[in-house]
DOSE-403175 format. One record per residue: x, y, z of N, C-alpha, C in turn; residue in one letter. Coordinates in nm, 3 decimals, decimal comma, always signed. Example, Ala and Ser with C-alpha at 12.3 -4.5 7.8 and 13.67 -1.06 7.14 Angstrom:
<drentors>
[[+1,319 -0,569 +0,780] [+1,230 -0,450 +0,780] [+1,320 -0,330 +0,780] "A"],
[[+1,285 -0,225 +0,708] [+1,367 -0,106 +0,714] [+1,290 +0,003 +0,787] "S"],
</drentors>
This chain:
<drentors>
[[-8,494 +10,468 -5,352] [-8,468 +10,329 -5,364] [-8,589 +10,203 -5,373] "X"],
[[-8,699 +10,257 -5,348] [-8,841 +10,112 -5,336] [-8,823 +10,097 -5,187] "X"],
[[-8,926 +9,981 -5,159] [-8,925 +9,919 -5,000] [-8,877 +9,800 -5,016] "X"],
[[-8,788 +9,817 -5,101] [-8,669 +9,623 -5,063] [-8,536 +9,701 -4,973] "X"],
[[-8,564 +9,870 -4,917] [-8,445 +9,895 -4,875] [-8,478 +9,970 -4,745] "X"],
[[-8,373 +9,995 -4,693] [-8,407 +10,037 -4,539] [-8,285 +10,168 -4,513] "X"],
[[-8,269 +10,220 -4,444] [-8,183 +10,362 -4,441] [-8,150 +10,270 -4,342] "X"],
[[-7,948 +10,253 -4,396] [-7,869 +10,107 -4,260] [-7,902 +10,240 -4,121] "X"],
[[-7,904 +10,322 -4,141] [-7,877 +10,419 -3,996] [-7,936 +10,375 -3,933] "X"],
[[-8,052 +10,390 -4,033] [-8,274 +10,369 -3,895] [-8,260 +10,224 -3,922] "X"],
[[-8,161 +10,108 -3,932] [-8,175 +9,933 -3,920] [-8,207 +9,888 -3,766] "X"],
[[-8,244 +9,792 -3,789] [-8,284 +9,787 -3,636] [-8,190 +9,774 -3,532] "X"],
[[-8,182 +9,825 -3,424] [-8,062 +9,743 -3,338] [-7,986 +9,623 -3,367] "X"],
[[-8,035 +9,551 -3,334] [-8,031 +9,382 -3,289] [-7,986 +9,391 -3,392] "X"],
[[-7,982 +9,374 -3,499] [-7,917 +9,365 -3,634] [-7,749 +9,407 -3,620] "X"],
[[-7,656 +9,351 -3,669] [-7,529 +9,317 -3,600] [-7,425 +9,394 -3,740] "X"],
[[-7,473 +9,507 -3,739] [-7,389 +9,559 -3,894] [-7,282 +9,669 -3,871] "X"],
[[-7,272 +9,738 -3,966] [-7,168 +9,898 -3,952] [-7,278 +9,961 -3,962] "X"],
[[-7,277 +10,108 -3,980] [-7,381 +10,146 -3,923] [-7,311 +10,313 -4,081] "X"],
[[-7,221 +10,266 -4,088] [-7,184 +10,410 -4,112] [-7,137 +10,379 -4,294] "X"],
[[-7,122 +10,268 -4,379] [-7,084 +10,239 -4,517] [-7,168 +10,268 -4,628] "X"],
[[-7,260 +10,227 -4,631] [-7,349 +10,258 -4,712] [-7,527 +10,330 -4,719] "X"],
[[-7,522 +10,359 -4,790] [-7,674 +10,433 -4,737] [-7,775 +10,331 -4,706] "X"],
[[-7,793 +10,266 -4,776] [-7,937 +10,147 -4,788] [-7,850 +10,030 -4,709] "X"],
[[-7,983 +9,908 -4,687] [-7,913 +9,805 -4,665] [-8,094 +9,728 -4,699] "X"],
[[-8,074 +9,580 -4,715] [-8,200 +9,508 -4,747] [-8,325 +9,524 -4,678] "X"],
[[-8,412 +9,500 -4,687] [-8,483 +9,492 -4,578] [-8,598 +9,395 -4,610] "X"],
[[-8,600 +9,222 -4,456] [-8,695 +9,172 -4,557] [-8,840 +9,189 -4,617] "X"],
[[-8,817 +9,053 -4,651] [-8,972 +9,069 -4,711] [-9,072 +9,007 -4,581] "X"],
[[-9,196 +9,079 -4,586] [-9,254 +9,077 -4,486] [-9,285 +8,913 -4,467] "X"],
[[-9,231 +8,852 -4,315] [-9,273 +8,707 -4,257] [-9,302 +8,673 -4,138] "X"],
[[-9,316 +8,615 -4,089] [-9,355 +8,563 -3,935] [-9,267 +8,585 -3,821] "X"],
[[-9,170 +8,698 -3,814] [-9,079 +8,771 -3,732] [-9,115 +8,886 -3,752] "X"],
[[-9,101 +8,920 -3,573] [-9,067 +9,137 -3,670] [-8,946 +9,164 -3,677] "X"],
[[-8,969 +9,291 -3,741] [-8,833 +9,324 -3,779] [-8,713 +9,353 -3,676] "X"],
[[-8,717 +9,347 -3,550] [-8,602 +9,335 -3,462] [-8,560 +9,245 -3,431] "X"],
[[-8,631 +9,082 -3,447] [-8,567 +8,940 -3,486] [-8,580 +8,898 -3,563] "X"],
[[-8,565 +8,995 -3,688] [-8,525 +8,820 -3,756] [-8,402 +8,948 -3,894] "X"],
[[-8,327 +8,866 -3,960] [-8,295 +8,945 -4,116] [-8,250 +8,866 -4,202] "X"],
[[-8,276 +8,925 -4,312] [-8,270 +8,869 -4,452] [-8,149 +8,759 -4,484] "X"],
[[-8,155 +8,701 -4,566] [-8,090 +8,632 -4,608] [-7,933 +8,699 -4,668] "X"],
[[-7,982 +8,824 -4,686] [-7,908 +8,901 -4,775] [-7,778 +8,928 -4,661] "X"],
[[-7,858 +8,965 -4,594] [-7,769 +9,085 -4,498] [-7,678 +8,935 -4,408] "X"],
[[-7,735 +8,804 -4,379] [-7,668 +8,780 -4,287] [-7,553 +8,731 -4,385] "X"],
[[-7,569 +8,689 -4,534] [-7,458 +8,628 -4,595] [-7,358 +8,778 -4,635] "X"],
[[-7,397 +8,940 -4,665] [-7,261 +9,023 -4,690] [-7,244 +9,037 -4,544] "X"],
[[-7,344 +9,059 -4,410] [-7,257 +9,173 -4,287] [-7,236 +9,017 -4,190] "X"],
[[-7,270 +8,935 -4,195] [-7,292 +8,863 -4,081] [-7,190 +8,757 -4,075] "X"],
[[-7,160 +8,698 -4,199] [-7,121 +8,554 -4,234] [-6,997 +8,607 -4,328] "X"],
[[-7,029 +8,698 -4,430] [-6,904 +8,779 -4,502] [-6,865 +8,653 -4,583] "X"],
[[-6,956 +8,607 -4,700] [-6,959 +8,534 -4,798] [-6,968 +8,619 -4,876] "X"],
[[-7,027 +8,730 -4,917] [-7,058 +8,785 -5,017] [-7,024 +8,949 -4,980] "X"],
[[-6,989 +9,028 -5,106] [-6,946 +9,120 -5,110] [-7,054 +9,238 -5,136] "X"],
[[-7,129 +9,225 -5,249] [-7,195 +9,246 -5,249] [-7,354 +9,205 -5,289] "X"],
[[-7,455 +9,273 -5,340] [-7,588 +9,196 -5,400] [-7,598 +9,070 -5,516] "X"],
[[-7,500 +9,210 -5,576] [-7,527 +9,088 -5,665] [-7,394 +8,937 -5,692] "X"],
[[-7,355 +8,938 -5,622] [-7,267 +8,820 -5,501] [-7,350 +8,711 -5,414] "X"],
[[-7,463 +8,824 -5,319] [-7,546 +8,700 -5,259] [-7,661 +8,625 -5,364] "X"],
[[-7,712 +8,664 -5,497] [-7,746 +8,640 -5,582] [-7,738 +8,540 -5,669] "X"],
[[-7,613 +8,532 -5,660] [-7,504 +8,432 -5,721] [-7,487 +8,263 -5,570] "X"],
[[-7,518 +8,317 -5,523] [-7,441 +8,244 -5,372] [-7,570 +8,147 -5,409] "X"],
[[-7,719 +8,205 -5,403] [-7,844 +8,191 -5,367] [-7,921 +8,067 -5,472] "X"],
[[-7,913 +8,153 -5,606] [-7,932 +8,101 -5,757] [-7,790 +7,949 -5,807] "X"],
[[-7,704 +7,977 -5,756] [-7,610 +7,846 -5,801] [-7,565 +7,724 -5,645] "X"],
[[-7,593 +7,789 -5,522] [-7,576 +7,711 -5,445] [-7,707 +7,700 -5,328] "X"],
[[-7,738 +7,588 -5,295] [-7,890 +7,544 -5,253] [-7,860 +7,603 -5,111] "X"],
[[-7,938 +7,720 -5,016] [-7,922 +7,761 -4,908] [-8,076 +7,695 -4,851] "X"],
[[-8,059 +7,586 -4,744] [-8,190 +7,592 -4,707] [-8,248 +7,670 -4,608] "X"],
[[-8,323 +7,732 -4,518] [-8,408 +7,772 -4,348] [-8,463 +7,658 -4,366] "X"],
[[-8,469 +7,617 -4,222] [-8,566 +7,541 -4,127] [-8,564 +7,405 -4,227] "X"],
[[-8,485 +7,385 -4,370] [-8,508 +7,243 -4,412] [-8,548 +7,283 -4,556] "X"],
[[-8,558 +7,403 -4,593] [-8,637 +7,389 -4,679] [-8,529 +7,560 -4,809] "X"],
[[-8,556 +7,518 -4,917] [-8,468 +7,583 -5,009] [-8,529 +7,700 -5,008] "X"],
[[-8,450 +7,835 -5,038] [-8,497 +7,999 -5,028] [-8,344 +8,029 -5,119] "X"],
[[-8,443 +8,143 -5,164] [-8,367 +8,176 -5,360] [-8,369 +8,318 -5,326] "X"],
[[-8,449 +8,385 -5,246] [-8,537 +8,530 -5,248] [-8,394 +8,571 -5,146] "X"],
[[-8,298 +8,648 -5,191] [-8,247 +8,758 -5,030] [-8,273 +8,847 -4,949] "X"],
[[-8,383 +8,853 -4,967] [-8,495 +8,932 -4,889] [-8,581 +8,857 -4,791] "X"],
[[-8,563 +8,688 -4,824] [-8,646 +8,602 -4,738] [-8,601 +8,611 -4,602] "X"],
[[-8,671 +8,622 -4,493] [-8,648 +8,662 -4,370] [-8,604 +8,522 -4,264] "X"],
[[-8,483 +8,535 -4,190] [-8,409 +8,434 -4,101] [-8,471 +8,522 -3,918] "X"],
[[-8,536 +8,388 -3,878] [-8,582 +8,445 -3,725] [-8,548 +8,374 -3,629] "X"],
[[-8,526 +8,454 -3,514] [-8,477 +8,372 -3,394] [-8,511 +8,253 -3,381] "X"],
[[-8,399 +8,115 -3,349] [-8,417 +8,005 -3,372] [-8,432 +7,922 -3,506] "X"],
[[-8,473 +7,990 -3,613] [-8,458 +7,942 -3,723] [-8,284 +7,832 -3,749] "X"],
[[-8,319 +7,756 -3,819] [-8,206 +7,691 -3,891] [-8,163 +7,763 -3,994] "X"],
[[-8,004 +7,700 -4,054] [-7,973 +7,756 -4,250] [-7,945 +7,632 -4,263] "X"],
[[-7,883 +7,605 -4,345] [-7,819 +7,492 -4,418] [-7,714 +7,555 -4,538] "X"],
[[-7,585 +7,529 -4,569] [-7,553 +7,591 -4,649] [-7,503 +7,486 -4,734] "X"],
[[-7,504 +7,423 -4,866] [-7,468 +7,380 -4,972] [-7,293 +7,309 -4,952] "X"],
[[-7,221 +7,400 -4,792] [-7,111 +7,370 -4,807] [-7,121 +7,248 -4,621] "X"],
[[-7,230 +7,222 -4,639] [-7,253 +7,159 -4,537] [-7,224 +7,252 -4,422] "X"],
[[-7,230 +7,360 -4,376] [-7,207 +7,424 -4,296] [-7,377 +7,470 -4,235] "X"],
[[-7,405 +7,440 -4,155] [-7,531 +7,481 -4,055] [-7,508 +7,590 -3,929] "X"],
[[-7,619 +7,657 -3,942] [-7,624 +7,809 -3,862] [-7,718 +7,751 -3,799] "X"],
[[-7,766 +7,881 -3,695] [-7,898 +7,881 -3,635] [-7,875 +8,026 -3,545] "X"],
[[-7,950 +8,074 -3,581] [-8,006 +8,251 -3,568] [-8,036 +8,249 -3,362] "X"],
[[-7,982 +8,346 -3,305] [-8,008 +8,350 -3,188] [-7,977 +8,500 -3,144] "X"],
[[-8,015 +8,530 -3,000] [-7,998 +8,645 -2,951] [-7,851 +8,659 -2,870] "X"],
[[-7,788 +8,722 -2,843] [-7,637 +8,754 -2,720] [-7,737 +8,837 -2,627] "X"],
[[-7,659 +8,874 -2,504] [-7,649 +8,898 -2,380] [-7,677 +9,024 -2,418] "X"],
[[-7,625 +9,101 -2,562] [-7,597 +9,289 -2,535] [-7,739 +9,291 -2,672] "X"],
[[-7,812 +9,172 -2,659] [-7,910 +9,237 -2,759] [-7,933 +9,233 -2,918] "X"],
[[-7,795 +9,133 -2,976] [-7,727 +9,090 -3,099] [-7,803 +9,006 -3,175] "X"],
[[-7,863 +9,029 -3,307] [-7,911 +8,895 -3,333] [-7,770 +8,819 -3,326] "X"],
[[-7,794 +8,697 -3,337] [-7,666 +8,617 -3,375] [-7,682 +8,478 -3,429] "X"],
[[-7,583 +8,437 -3,515] [-7,532 +8,371 -3,594] [-7,485 +8,200 -3,527] "X"],
[[-7,518 +8,120 -3,462] [-7,436 +8,007 -3,383] [-7,361 +7,963 -3,503] "X"],
[[-7,268 +7,864 -3,538] [-7,274 +7,739 -3,639] [-7,309 +7,620 -3,499] "X"],
[[-7,395 +7,535 -3,594] [-7,466 +7,390 -3,501] [-7,431 +7,264 -3,657] "X"],
[[-7,451 +7,173 -3,524] [-7,408 +7,022 -3,609] [-7,542 +7,035 -3,749] "X"],
[[-7,513 +6,953 -3,834] [-7,623 +6,871 -3,914] [-7,695 +6,831 -3,844] "X"],
[[-7,694 +6,760 -3,744] [-7,832 +6,643 -3,684] [-7,888 +6,812 -3,650] "X"],
[[-7,821 +6,877 -3,557] [-7,891 +6,948 -3,454] [-8,019 +7,097 -3,560] "X"],
[[-7,927 +7,065 -3,698] [-7,993 +7,175 -3,806] [-8,146 +7,119 -3,860] "X"],
[[-8,205 +6,975 -3,817] [-8,316 +6,865 -3,833] [-8,462 +6,906 -3,684] "X"],
[[-8,397 +7,019 -3,601] [-8,481 +7,040 -3,503] [-8,507 +7,196 -3,440] "X"],
[[-8,553 +7,231 -3,439] [-8,621 +7,338 -3,359] [-8,724 +7,379 -3,263] "X"],
[[-8,716 +7,433 -3,230] [-8,777 +7,502 -3,092] [-8,917 +7,590 -3,134] "X"],
[[-9,025 +7,558 -3,089] [-9,125 +7,671 -3,092] [-9,199 +7,717 -2,987] "X"],
[[-9,184 +7,806 -2,947] [-9,284 +7,870 -2,868] [-9,446 +7,882 -2,905] "X"],
[[-9,604 +7,791 -2,826] [-9,630 +7,813 -2,857] [-9,696 +7,957 -2,785] "X"],
[[-9,785 +8,025 -2,895] [-9,851 +8,183 -2,851] [-9,957 +8,200 -2,831] "X"],
[[-9,995 +8,069 -2,921] [-10,223 +8,109 -2,900] [-10,221 +7,952 -2,921] "X"],
[[-10,370 +7,905 -2,898] [-10,437 +7,787 -2,953] [-10,600 +7,814 -2,942] "X"],
[[-10,670 +7,754 -3,078] [-10,787 +7,797 -3,103] [-10,806 +7,671 -3,151] "X"],
[[-10,994 +7,618 -3,131] [-11,012 +7,517 -3,236] [-11,102 +7,547 -3,333] "X"],
[[-11,050 +7,463 -3,434] [-11,116 +7,443 -3,557] [-11,105 +7,294 -3,596] "X"],
[[-11,327 +7,288 -3,619] [-11,357 +7,135 -3,693] [-11,332 +7,068 -3,575] "X"],
[[-11,312 +7,074 -3,430] [-11,297 +7,023 -3,328] [-11,172 +6,894 -3,283] "X"],
[[-11,095 +6,987 -3,388] [-10,966 +7,014 -3,382] [-10,896 +7,072 -3,230] "X"],
[[-10,801 +7,079 -3,165] [-10,701 +7,156 -3,082] [-10,558 +7,224 -3,197] "X"],
[[-10,542 +7,326 -3,236] [-10,438 +7,414 -3,381] [-10,378 +7,473 -3,243] "X"],
[[-10,293 +7,485 -3,242] [-10,148 +7,512 -3,156] [-10,118 +7,639 -3,269] "X"],
[[-10,090 +7,761 -3,208] [-10,017 +7,895 -3,310] [-9,896 +7,918 -3,286] "X"],
[[-9,795 +7,907 -3,359] [-9,705 +7,934 -3,251] [-9,557 +8,060 -3,304] "X"],
[[-9,482 +8,057 -3,223] [-9,367 +8,198 -3,262] [-9,317 +8,243 -3,382] "X"],
[[-9,306 +8,107 -3,449] [-9,267 +8,140 -3,598] [-9,388 +8,134 -3,708] "X"],
[[-9,482 +8,165 -3,619] [-9,591 +8,195 -3,758] [-9,678 +8,057 -3,813] "X"],
[[-9,649 +7,946 -3,752] [-9,678 +7,851 -3,828] [-9,811 +7,790 -3,749] "X"],
[[-9,882 +7,688 -3,767] [-9,986 +7,640 -3,699] [-9,979 +7,479 -3,689] "X"],
[[-10,020 +7,435 -3,600] [-10,011 +7,264 -3,595] [-10,141 +7,246 -3,598] "X"],
[[-10,194 +7,152 -3,595] [-10,305 +7,061 -3,573] [-10,234 +6,962 -3,430] "X"],
[[-10,349 +6,929 -3,329] [-10,285 +6,808 -3,250] [-10,383 +6,701 -3,198] "X"],
[[-10,390 +6,620 -3,235] [-10,454 +6,585 -3,146] [-10,540 +6,517 -3,035] "X"],
[[-10,462 +6,526 -2,938] [-10,439 +6,535 -2,833] [-10,455 +6,648 -2,736] "X"],
[[-10,499 +6,743 -2,628] [-10,457 +6,874 -2,609] [-10,348 +6,822 -2,480] "X"],
[[-10,319 +6,919 -2,428] [-10,241 +6,875 -2,318] [-10,150 +7,010 -2,304] "X"],
[[-10,138 +7,111 -2,431] [-10,049 +7,235 -2,448] [-10,079 +7,292 -2,398] "X"],
[[-9,957 +7,413 -2,376] [-10,055 +7,524 -2,283] [-9,921 +7,678 -2,356] "X"],
[[-10,024 +7,739 -2,318] [-9,944 +7,877 -2,434] [-9,854 +7,921 -2,339] "X"],
[[-9,661 +7,953 -2,381] [-9,615 +7,943 -2,289] [-9,492 +7,794 -2,302] "X"],
[[-9,556 +7,703 -2,314] [-9,503 +7,572 -2,338] [-9,433 +7,567 -2,535] "X"],
[[-9,317 +7,455 -2,475] [-9,268 +7,499 -2,597] [-9,251 +7,321 -2,661] "X"],
[[-9,318 +7,366 -2,799] [-9,277 +7,240 -2,918] [-9,151 +7,229 -2,987] "X"],
[[-9,088 +7,092 -2,987] [-8,919 +7,049 -3,058] [-9,015 +7,052 -3,207] "X"],
[[-8,968 +7,080 -3,295] [-9,049 +7,013 -3,451] [-8,926 +6,930 -3,530] "X"],
[[-8,952 +6,882 -3,604] [-8,842 +6,793 -3,648] [-8,843 +6,896 -3,830] "X"],
[[-8,772 +6,902 -3,867] [-8,743 +7,019 -3,969] [-8,700 +6,908 -4,128] "X"],
[[-8,745 +6,959 -4,242] [-8,847 +7,054 -4,230] [-8,964 +6,958 -4,254] "X"],
[[-9,029 +6,910 -4,204] [-9,174 +6,852 -4,192] [-9,267 +6,930 -4,109] "X"],
[[-9,167 +6,931 -3,953] [-9,245 +7,033 -3,906] [-9,327 +6,921 -3,763] "X"],
[[-9,313 +6,832 -3,769] [-9,351 +6,753 -3,706] [-9,351 +6,777 -3,563] "X"],
[[-9,453 +6,744 -3,443] [-9,388 +6,759 -3,310] [-9,329 +6,674 -3,282] "X"],
[[-9,199 +6,640 -3,212] [-9,127 +6,575 -3,175] [-9,113 +6,540 -3,001] "X"],
[[-9,131 +6,630 -2,941] [-9,133 +6,691 -2,830] [-9,197 +6,840 -2,769] "X"],
[[-9,245 +6,819 -2,680] [-9,335 +6,911 -2,576] [-9,305 +6,922 -2,437] "X"],
[[-9,255 +7,058 -2,390] [-9,162 +7,069 -2,309] [-9,270 +7,174 -2,240] "X"],
[[-9,308 +7,192 -2,095] [-9,371 +7,242 -2,079] [-9,327 +7,388 -1,977] "X"],
[[-9,338 +7,493 -1,984] [-9,338 +7,597 -1,919] [-9,346 +7,557 -1,753] "X"],
[[-9,243 +7,513 -1,691] [-9,258 +7,478 -1,549] [-9,192 +7,505 -1,449] "X"],
[[-9,182 +7,465 -1,340] [-9,047 +7,471 -1,227] [-8,971 +7,391 -1,310] "X"],
[[-8,821 +7,430 -1,330] [-8,739 +7,372 -1,301] [-8,671 +7,368 -1,475] "X"],
[[-8,806 +7,369 -1,565] [-8,736 +7,410 -1,708] [-8,653 +7,508 -1,679] "X"],
[[-8,580 +7,476 -1,882] [-8,461 +7,562 -1,889] [-8,506 +7,691 -2,037] "X"],
[[-8,496 +7,768 -1,969] [-8,538 +7,889 -2,094] [-8,431 +7,990 -2,099] "X"],
[[-8,499 +8,037 -2,230] [-8,377 +8,135 -2,294] [-8,432 +8,263 -2,332] "X"],
[[-8,433 +8,391 -2,228] [-8,465 +8,476 -2,238] [-8,439 +8,587 -2,461] "X"],
[[-8,581 +8,638 -2,449] [-8,581 +8,663 -2,564] [-8,609 +8,850 -2,636] "X"],
[[-8,619 +8,891 -2,496] [-8,648 +9,062 -2,452] [-8,636 +9,074 -2,317] "X"],
[[-8,622 +9,195 -2,263] [-8,626 +9,258 -2,171] [-8,460 +9,284 -2,148] "X"],
[[-8,435 +9,300 -1,976] [-8,356 +9,308 -1,945] [-8,246 +9,206 -1,935] "X"],
[[-8,307 +9,107 -1,986] [-8,177 +8,991 -1,910] [-8,171 +8,956 -2,060] "X"],
[[-8,219 +8,978 -2,185] [-8,235 +8,945 -2,300] [-8,093 +8,828 -2,353] "X"],
[[-8,124 +8,687 -2,407] [-7,972 +8,606 -2,431] [-7,930 +8,561 -2,314] "X"],
[[-7,982 +8,555 -2,232] [-7,924 +8,482 -2,074] [-8,048 +8,377 -2,089] "X"],
[[-7,972 +8,275 -2,045] [-8,077 +8,103 -1,987] [-8,057 +8,099 -1,850] "X"],
[[-8,105 +8,060 -1,778] [-8,214 +8,013 -1,679] [-8,265 +7,892 -1,630] "X"],
[[-8,277 +7,866 -1,493] [-8,374 +7,757 -1,502] [-8,520 +7,856 -1,415] "X"],
[[-8,617 +7,793 -1,408] [-8,750 +7,870 -1,382] [-8,775 +7,831 -1,236] "X"],
[[-8,807 +7,914 -1,135] [-8,834 +7,877 -0,977] [-8,971 +7,887 -0,958] "X"],
[[-9,091 +7,946 -1,081] [-9,211 +7,967 -0,978] [-9,278 +8,017 -1,128] "X"],
[[-9,368 +8,012 -1,166] [-9,466 +8,071 -1,305] [-9,578 +8,130 -1,248] "X"],
[[-9,645 +8,278 -1,236] [-9,727 +8,332 -1,158] [-9,807 +8,424 -1,265] "X"],
[[-9,890 +8,402 -1,264] [-9,986 +8,476 -1,406] [-9,918 +8,540 -1,496] "X"],
[[-9,821 +8,681 -1,530] [-9,819 +8,725 -1,587] [-9,606 +8,707 -1,611] "X"],
[[-9,574 +8,688 -1,476] [-9,447 +8,654 -1,456] [-9,367 +8,518 -1,411] "X"],
[[-9,254 +8,549 -1,443] [-9,204 +8,376 -1,435] [-9,045 +8,423 -1,317] "X"],
[[-9,048 +8,328 -1,234] [-8,931 +8,387 -1,147] [-8,820 +8,241 -1,209] "X"],
[[-8,725 +8,270 -1,231] [-8,608 +8,247 -1,286] [-8,485 +8,171 -1,205] "X"],
[[-8,413 +8,104 -1,292] [-8,252 +8,172 -1,157] [-8,128 +8,119 -1,273] "X"],
[[-8,059 +8,333 -1,286] [-7,949 +8,273 -1,405] [-7,807 +8,155 -1,351] "X"],
[[-7,729 +8,144 -1,425] [-7,631 +8,083 -1,450] [-7,536 +8,126 -1,300] "X"],
[[-7,523 +8,230 -1,260] [-7,464 +8,340 -1,183] [-7,530 +8,285 -1,050] "X"],
[[-7,679 +8,183 -1,023] [-7,790 +8,171 -0,908] [-7,829 +8,272 -0,873] "X"],
[[-7,859 +8,382 -0,948] [-7,957 +8,501 -0,926] [-8,061 +8,476 -1,009] "X"],
[[-8,156 +8,532 -0,830] [-8,341 +8,510 -0,893] [-8,379 +8,630 -0,963] "X"],
[[-8,443 +8,608 -1,003] [-8,447 +8,684 -1,118] [-8,647 +8,705 -1,160] "X"],
[[-8,725 +8,811 -1,153] [-8,814 +8,806 -1,206] [-8,816 +8,885 -1,353] "X"],
[[-8,931 +8,820 -1,458] [-8,925 +8,917 -1,534] [-9,122 +8,829 -1,640] "X"],
[[-9,084 +8,900 -1,748] [-9,226 +8,935 -1,784] [-9,216 +8,753 -1,871] "X"],
[[-9,330 +8,660 -1,855] [-9,329 +8,554 -1,921] [-9,319 +8,502 -2,044] "X"],
[[-9,360 +8,606 -2,131] [-9,335 +8,676 -2,270] [-9,249 +8,649 -2,331] "X"],
[[-9,120 +8,708 -2,236] [-9,022 +8,692 -2,268] [-8,902 +8,557 -2,259] "X"],
[[-9,001 +8,524 -2,148] [-8,914 +8,375 -2,143] [-8,958 +8,293 -2,275] "X"],
[[-8,843 +8,186 -2,297] [-8,911 +8,065 -2,426] [-8,811 +7,989 -2,402] "X"],
[[-8,902 +7,827 -2,400] [-8,871 +7,759 -2,302] [-8,806 +7,660 -2,380] "X"],
[[-8,646 +7,603 -2,345] [-8,595 +7,558 -2,453] [-8,498 +7,355 -2,416] "X"],
[[-8,568 +7,330 -2,291] [-8,537 +7,219 -2,256] [-8,619 +7,168 -2,121] "X"],
[[-8,593 +7,095 -2,087] [-8,689 +7,054 -1,949] [-8,583 +7,084 -1,855] "X"],
[[-8,469 +7,061 -1,821] [-8,365 +7,080 -1,719] [-8,236 +7,103 -1,800] "X"],
[[-8,214 +7,098 -1,900] [-8,078 +7,153 -1,999] [-8,146 +7,270 -2,122] "X"],
[[-8,066 +7,312 -2,214] [-8,109 +7,348 -2,319] [-8,083 +7,204 -2,431] "X"],
[[-8,211 +7,223 -2,532] [-8,144 +7,128 -2,625] [-8,120 +7,121 -2,755] "X"],
[[-8,090 +7,295 -2,785] [-8,046 +7,331 -2,840] [-7,896 +7,436 -2,816] "X"],
[[-7,790 +7,463 -2,907] [-7,726 +7,524 -2,867] [-7,765 +7,718 -2,840] "X"],
[[-7,744 +7,758 -2,750] [-7,708 +7,932 -2,724] [-7,643 +7,979 -2,763] "X"],
[[-7,524 +7,906 -2,790] [-7,409 +8,050 -2,718] [-7,295 +7,962 -2,750] "X"],
</drentors>
């Protein structure tokens, strides 16, 4: 079947799909998200949204109806949509990819206004020709004139131009969403940040320690995007 397909039975556990229907399922093109934290458009249209029955119908939808991912038109059925990416369909429907508490990738319906913003975690920083370059979770790199950004912070981007509209620090009282670990899919408020760990309080008032790498800041005191 070539490299454009995966065996359905061995597809990532994060994909919310039926495992025993057909043998193969579309494999995403190499992208900026890991295989576990992203799905190809074909799988989303067929398996999640149920807008297509087969690959031929997927291609027809992509070729005759504009589908935007993060504000940019995409026609490749293997194009990967990852966590916090937005999708806008020609029907006017808008969605954001997130992950549920059972560790499954989920597509949430959002407003058109919200489809124009995207949180992106800062995963690295470098200097280039005297300017600070931020390396973001989704593979984008952005230059900033003034520093003050830290790895672990989040920038809110406008779409599709990917301009920074807000800087949210990973700090006490910040609202975080967990994208890994035992508490995946949970939201909470940061109590403390220490080294590679954070302590946060969940919705039930429980105090939990987890890896800083799992924490994705989504707001100063409350989430700025729809998460459930």
